[in-house]
Steps between C-alpha positions, in 0.01 A plus 500: 500500500410776276143387476473468878612851540266616230209331657595650842536851359161482318331379821656785703389754222147366510490507883632858505234614244229313685575673831417840307216374304307831458816679397595233263149495338498877446848483352400217261188689383726726287630193322156353467347795338809564287505145358122499442508831327779385261297186401169690478631780291694272251193271480273805410759632257549161337124445471438831342783427248374153415152630451612769265729262304203258469284778343778605276564140394128467404570743222745243353884523519530452116234768420513858389173681554408801292204685626291797361518814708293826469736768345519849620181694397522667168322820386402609154609833350198677655622383843212252552551139616448253219171306517656185329823367644665218306809346666647193635616157360363373167461157338779636251737524795429127581578402151827720491621322813428153362681568169778738600630366831690170530498258796130555555294196607160651539330819446160564671292810429223571755209735534365580846151637544306598820160348476209373726418136470155358550366140561144476569442743785869526607714779393865575566766764375762293304790553253469366153837386355485450113795271440621208287503121544874488589463754800562225757842438360623827636299522823414312808157437384384141531156342377345316793225341300342549143739640250663827398446717200572310163636613169152441351354726764748773401453449124125512500457767777290254703319620810669280752682573822725364776430618859713496795394345830408827656237558235371155570447591875358840426247406214423122509488411875406139477442463123743324276629780268609309195246528226323810661475846341630809646391850379762755435364827377229409249636170402515144655803275521506126556723383786737234371746488784597596846869614573695624787842655559767262649590582853192733514497582869314783681829703505575451141156504338506870438788449252393373155730258309567753243594762740267753354294677760130445500326788318161426636540629855388249769459203267366160633703306242609462132313356202708397192349527150665458147681815397315513167160476681609803725588708204177419318254536791674779710670694233809707557340830593380586856315805612569671825327809655723781624371785721706759319498391143182300473523171291830365417548187285812284516614250245722235625572182310694295746563555880813278511729272299694223689824371335646185617872469435676144467833604662528698807822644387315661208239673716673838514604494130128429412377773716719747317380379172146519598563864633670587162199387303245673717697838473517457130121457460352693801540880519321521836634357820192252525681171606684363808748215485536268809755226541415276798867366507627845556252553766589177682879617498398825639293347772795270588719807544239681705456186702884479589496859614167450700634194674832686593297792628256293704769262642704808590212663695428166680866446574506834680266349771748216553770748539292667770446173665874430487567828684248397761685180548826673528351734761362215712832294465698800623261528800530137558890526504483766762271295706716191474827666569574302808407173339738571214786575757427163680505296165838671413646420836403144459688481175239598234684653199390803305354290213279313757349824609439617157359172395263507810359843401481438136315168556231698711473759219454226233243318699314828545515579130434140384191482707386832378574407135286174531211683653550776239466246220188358642347853519651580163310202344180624639508856397492442129213265548295768684584744235399285211175395693387835618683747257430280179865550401716209368793404706782241444720374779818336372730289688789732418335785691456282809878403485602867433292632795633234747855541379486882527343475858775253611781722342362801665485331835869383479617822375339710757598249780865519407573820680329407834668163494839649426448768774412222748818308401728771542402599853763496762442188713613663820281814450207267412529306825489822698186603320189509711 
């Protein structure tokens, strides 16, 4: 009996809405745009969050990255800027970290040098990274073919290099790179391997695995050579020209030191130990400590706030759509006053009238919610395709948007339904 009454009420509701198709469609538009905006905004926010966390994860959740930074300019007693600036991380710092800090698995010292690479007639601006054989253990670098730098290369300062896939495309074109020689500065380096970053997508290719920003400007890619070779051939002193002070020489031993910690719970204590050691041996503020794990936690907090804000803004459009539904249903109640009086005179109870109008409201919002989901699935795709922005649509956002739209429809439909049910049957029958 109940199912029969439910079926009859739903059919009556659909018939009533179909009789006013234009009005019903315009009313449902508020719900459609509201649902689609909730889904689209959450998808854009989730995509931006995952992209940021992916880039941070490339730095290594177990890593502590210490980078050299240029300290504030110092002047001599005569008020002139010093022509030789000596600052930054040193090989002694790496040894102190290795011997004084417990729970350390790997320590990787790196030098980063902006250079121009040449192979036959092809040239490209690149970044040279002087590093050690165990660098892949703390990074997302993976050798595609060939080999990586060996202990022998490091010990004997060999002129070998490992290049990334971008260098292959820029310099070698259709040539097989292994065994070929690349010119860096005045020296030649034999290519022994080709590597790439794991998950190296167009969106994430600008972030290096170590997290240090490229110092060579618009670089094509990265070439890895033994750290001892970089020290021997490039030296530690670079010359820069300044328009006000003329020639300035800078001496920097290492651009970064990456420390890999065994236990995640020891990340913060290890960071504090690193900071203590650096303060004891560095009088200048010439270093910067980055902990990717802290960055990930901050990003998660920011994402939580971001999602709440975006969801709240999108939910406002649903509320506006709900107000539109209430307005239309109140108008419908006024138009159908005589119908309500006839139904009450024939024995319909108040709950029957309430159920009738609520069913119409729910049908309207459910249809709008389904169409809004379809539109909401299309918007993130268009944003990702034309705007080159990552988007992620989760099933929870679809359920949330549809649930909110249905709840809005029922809540805003209660008052018109209650008003219709409480009409005086006699006065309703007299209504023209």
